[in-house]
C-alpha positions in Angstrom: -16.8 -4.1 5.5 -13.5 -4.5 3.8 -10.4 -4.9 5.9 -7.6 -2.4 5.2 -3.8 -2.3 5.7 -1.7 0.7 6.5 1.5 1.3 4.6 4.0 4.0 5.9 6.8 3.2 3.5 6.4 5.8 0.6 8.4 3.6 -1.8 6.2 0.6 -1.2 2.9 2.6 -1.4 4.2 4.3 -4.6 4.9 0.9 -6.1 1.3 -0.2 -5.2 -0.1 2.8 -6.9 2.2 2.4 -9.9 0.8 -1.1 -10.3 -2.8 0.0 -10.3 -3.9 -0.2 -6.7 -5.5 3.1 -5.6 -5.3 4.0 -1.9 -8.6 4.2 0.0 -7.2 7.1 2.0 -3.9 9.0 2.6 -3.4 10.9 5.9 -0.7 12.4 8.1 -0.2 10.6 11.4 1.9 12.4 14.0 5.2 12.3 12.0 4.6 10.3 8.8 2.2 9.8 5.9 0.0 6.7 6.0 -1.5 5.1 2.9 -4.6 2.9 3.5 -5.2 0.1 1.0 -7.7 -2.7 0.7 -6.2 -5.8 2.3 -7.4 -8.4 -0.3 -6.6 -6.3 -3.3 -3.1 -5.6 -2.1 -2.1 -9.2 -1.4 -0.7 -10.0 -4.8 1.4 -6.8 -4.7 2.6 -7.5 -1.2 3.9 -11.0 -2.3 5.7 -9.4 -5.2 7.1 -6.7 -2.9 8.5 -9.3 -0.5 10.2 -11.1 -3.3 11.5 -7.8 -4.7 9.7 -8.3 -7.9 7.5 -5.2 -7.7 8.6 -2.3 -9.9 
C-alpha cells in the first residue's frame, strides 16, 4: 500500500497538478478542500516547493 500525503494549500496542490502529479483523491473536510497525493511521487515537487522553484 502506498503512503499518501494531504495538502490543504490550493496553490501548492495546483502547482503539483500543473507539474504532472495527479491527486489520488480530492475531498471536502469540514471547512477546506484536501488533496491526497502519493508520498513518494510528490517528494521531488515538495523539495522544489520548499525552495520556491515550483511554478
